[in-house]
N, C-alpha and C positions, 0 to 999 in steps of 0.2 A: 129179685133185686135188680134194679136198673143197671144196665151195663155202663161202666165208668170209663172215662177217657184216660189216655196216657197221663201219668204223673198225678193222678187224682187221689190215689191212696198211698201214703208214705208211712212206712213203719220205722220209727226211730229207735226201736229196742229190738234189734235182730243180731244175734251173736254169730261170730265168724272165727274159726280156727284155721288159719292158713297152714298148709302142709310145711312151709318153710319155718314157721314158728314152732310147730310140733316137732319137726326134725331137730331144731336147735335145742329144744328142751331134752329130747332123747339123747343127743350127743354130749351135752355139757351140764345139764341141770342137776344130775344126781348129787353132785358134791355140795349143792346148796339146798338139798332136801326136796327137790321136785324132779320127777322123772316122767317119761312118756313111753308106754309100751305099745307095740303094734302087733302083739301076739293074738289078741282077741279078734276073731273073724268078723265080729259085728262092728269093729272100728277101734281107733286109738283110745287108750285109757291113760289119763293123767293122774299121777299119784302125788299128792301134796302132803308131805310129812305123814304118810300112812293113810290118808283119806283119799279114796279113789273116786274119780268121776265115773258116771256110767259110760259105756262104750259110745264114742262120738260117731253118730251115723253120718252118712255121706253128705247130707245137706249142710253140715257144719263147714265142710272144706271144699266140696265140689260145686263149682258155680252153676253148671248146667242142671244138676239135681236141685239146687236151691231155686233156680229160676222156674223150674217146673212146679215146685211147691208153691212159690209165690203166685204163679198163674192160677193154681187150684184154689188158693186162698183169696184171690182177687186183689192182691197187693201189687202195685206198680213199681215201687221203689223201696229198697232196703237201705237204711243207714247202718253200715256194718260196724259192729263193735266187738271188742275183746271182752272176756270176762275171766273168772277164776282160771289160773292164778295171776293173771296180768304179768307184770314184769318187775315189781319192786323187790321181790324176794332174792333176786340174783345179785351177783357182784355188779359193780357199776358198769364194767365193760360188757358183761353178758346182757345186762338189762338194756344197755344201749343197742346192742345187736338184735335183741329180741324185738325192741321197739321198731328198729329199722326194718326187720323182716316182716313184721305185721303191717306197718304203714305202707311199705312198698307193695305188699300183696293187695292192699286196698286200692292203691293207685292203679295197679295192673288190672284189677277187677273192673274198675271204672273205665279204663281204656277199652276193655273188651266189651263192656255193656254200659255205655255212658248214660243211657236213659233209664237204667234199672238199678245200678249199684253205686253208692257213695260211701266214703269212709270217714270214720271218726278216729282221729289219730291218738295213739297212746304215747306217753312221754315218760322217760325215766325220772320221775319227779323227785325221787330220793336224792338225786344229784342235780340241783337246780341249774348248774352250768351246762351239763349234758342235756337236760330237758330243754333249755333255751336253744341250744344248737339244733336239736332235733325239730323243735317247733319251727325255727327259721328255715330248716331244710324242706319241710313238707307243706308249710302253710300256703305256699304259692301254687301248689299242685291242684288242678281243678277237681280231682277226685277226693280231696280232703275238705270236708265241710264242717268240721267241728273237732273238739278235743274230748277224749274219754278219760275219765279219772276215777280212782277209787274214792269212797267216802272218807277214807283216811289213808295216809301214806306211811306204811309201817306203824310207828308209834306216834306219828305227828298228825295233829288235827289240821284241817284245811284252813284254819285261821292262823296257822303259824306264819310269822313274817318271812320265813325263808322262801315261801312260795309267792310273795307279793310281786317280785319282778316278773315272774312268769304270768301272773294274772294281768299285770299291766300290759304286757306284750299281747296276750290273747285279747284283751279288751280293745287295744289299738287295732288289731287285725279284724275286729268285728266278728269273732268266732264265739260260738256257744260252748260251754263246758257241760257235758253230759256225765252224770255221776252214776256209779254202781258199786255196791258193797263187794269187798273181797273177804276180809276178816271181820268177824262180827264180835260184838261185846260179849264177854263171858262165854266163850264157845264151849267150855267143858260142861257148863250147866245145860246148854242147849244141844248136847251131843245126841241125846235120844230123840226118837220120833221125828227126825228131820227138822227139829225146831231151829237149827242154825239158819235154815232157809225160811221156814214158815213165820218165825218170830224175829230171828236175828236180822235178816235182810231189811224188813220194814223198819226195825228199830234203828239200824245204822243210818237210814235216810233222815230220820228225825234228829239224830245226834249231829250229823253233818250240817243240816240246815240250821240248827240252833247255833253251832259254832260260827257259821258264816254270818249269822245275824249278830249275835252277842260279841263276836270277835271283830265286828265292824268291817268285815270284808266287803259287804254290800254297800256300806257307806263310803268306804275308801274308793271303790271301783264302781261308780254309779251307773255305768253303762254295761257292766259285765253281766251276762245272763247264764243262769244255771238251770238245767233240766233234771228233775228228780225222778228216779225209777219207781216202779211199782206204785204209781199214783201218789208219790210222796211218802209212801210207807205210813207210819203212824203220825207223821208230822201234822197233816191237816186236821187230825182228830184230837191232837194235843194242843193246838194253838190257843185255845181258850185258857187252859191251865198255864201254858208258858207266858201268856200275856198277863194273867193274874199275878204270876210270880214276879214279873217285871214291875208291877205296881206296888208290891209289898216287900220285896227282898232287896237289901242293900247291894248284894252282889250283881244285880241286874240293872241298877239305876244309872249306870254310865251311858246307857242307850237313851237317846233323846226322844225317840218316838216308839210307840208300843210295837211289840213283835208282830202283831196281827197285820200291821201296815206293810210288812215285808212279804206277805203271802204271794202277791202278784209280781214279785221280783223273780219268782221261780216259774218254770213250766213243769207240767206233770204228765206222765203217760197214763194210758187208760187201764193199766193192769191192776184191777181191784178184785177180780173174780166175784164180784157182787154188784148187781145193777143199782141197788139202793146206795151202796158206797160210792159208786161212780156219780150218781145223781147228786149226792151230798157234795162231793168234790167240785163238780161243775157249779153248783149253787154257791159254793164258797169262793172260788177263784175266778169263775166266769169261763165260758166256752172258748174264749180267746187265749186261755192259758193251758189248754189240755191238748195233747197230741196222741195220735194212734201209736200203740206199742203192742207187741205180742210176746216178747221173751223167746222168740224163735231160737232154737226149736227144742228147748228143754221140755221135760214132762210137766213143768209148771207153766208152760206157755198157753196162750190162746190158740186153739186149732183154727178157729174162724174169727180172727181179730176184727175184720171189717164189720161183721154182723153185730158185734158188741156195740157198735155205734149206730149202724143203720136200723137196727131193731129196737133201739132204746126209745121207749114211748115218750120220754120227756124232752127229746131233742128235735127241733124243727130242721128243715132242710139247710138253712143258713148255718146253724150250729154244727150240724153234721159235716158240712163242707169245711168249716174251720178246723175241726178235730181231725178229719181224714186227710187234709192236705194243706189248708191255708196257713195254719200255725207252723207246721213243719217247714213249709217253704220259706217262711220268714226266718226261722232258726237256722236253716241250712243254706240260706242265700240262693235259693232256686228262683 
């Protein structure tokens, strides 16, 4: 593989668990059903209402270990993001402090490694007033280059009007919203065989995208950009059915243009685990709407994320450049 220059490969789907965030969960989370134990020698374990994460290896929270792994993968920049359990499960006050702990850790990471690490801020969205205050606090920090958000906030869909003032502020700031599932639809049915992740996560992206379209969020905020994880989940593969439903169902006809016309209002990462699926996605939305992602560093992640792009026979050099860095630079304001 040709040696790439600095900032030429940007991974927009790279998870980060700062020690300050983990410590706060360990100290105060149990009363809200979430705890963190440091007893496992392999790393911290988060317990969410009885469901435990694997032990979190050092790459999740130790920056130097992360950078060494990035170097081995050929990735120049990580856009750091939180994931399960995020912050919405806690009381408003603890949710605010968890958000602050995470966001401040991203800011410090960028200060230490300004050419390698950027942050996607988390907001206590279940309390819009607090979310707005935290957004205003961190948005001017050079290390914060986007907003990270769940595909739903507790029992509220992203089309709920309570979030509109926050969307308006994010749009005005020119920031991108990067989505990721936390709780999935019908989790009891998906409990076996890791289906909560294998099927639940991709399904959540399709539900969230559909609410943003049919809830007219994308119409109301015409310059607001969303990035969908896991290559959009099932959404790109259901768009024909969704669009057909718009044409024949009364419940959908409030939308003036067909849903398929909204495909390019979203960006999509490369995490398909299938080259034909990635090829279909690119043919559907265009290479200028696809960004490099790895899911670092879960077992469901790409170990060699850059090669997923550089070794794809259907991508020319220009398309590869867009996916590896050009599109992400636009989303992250680099």
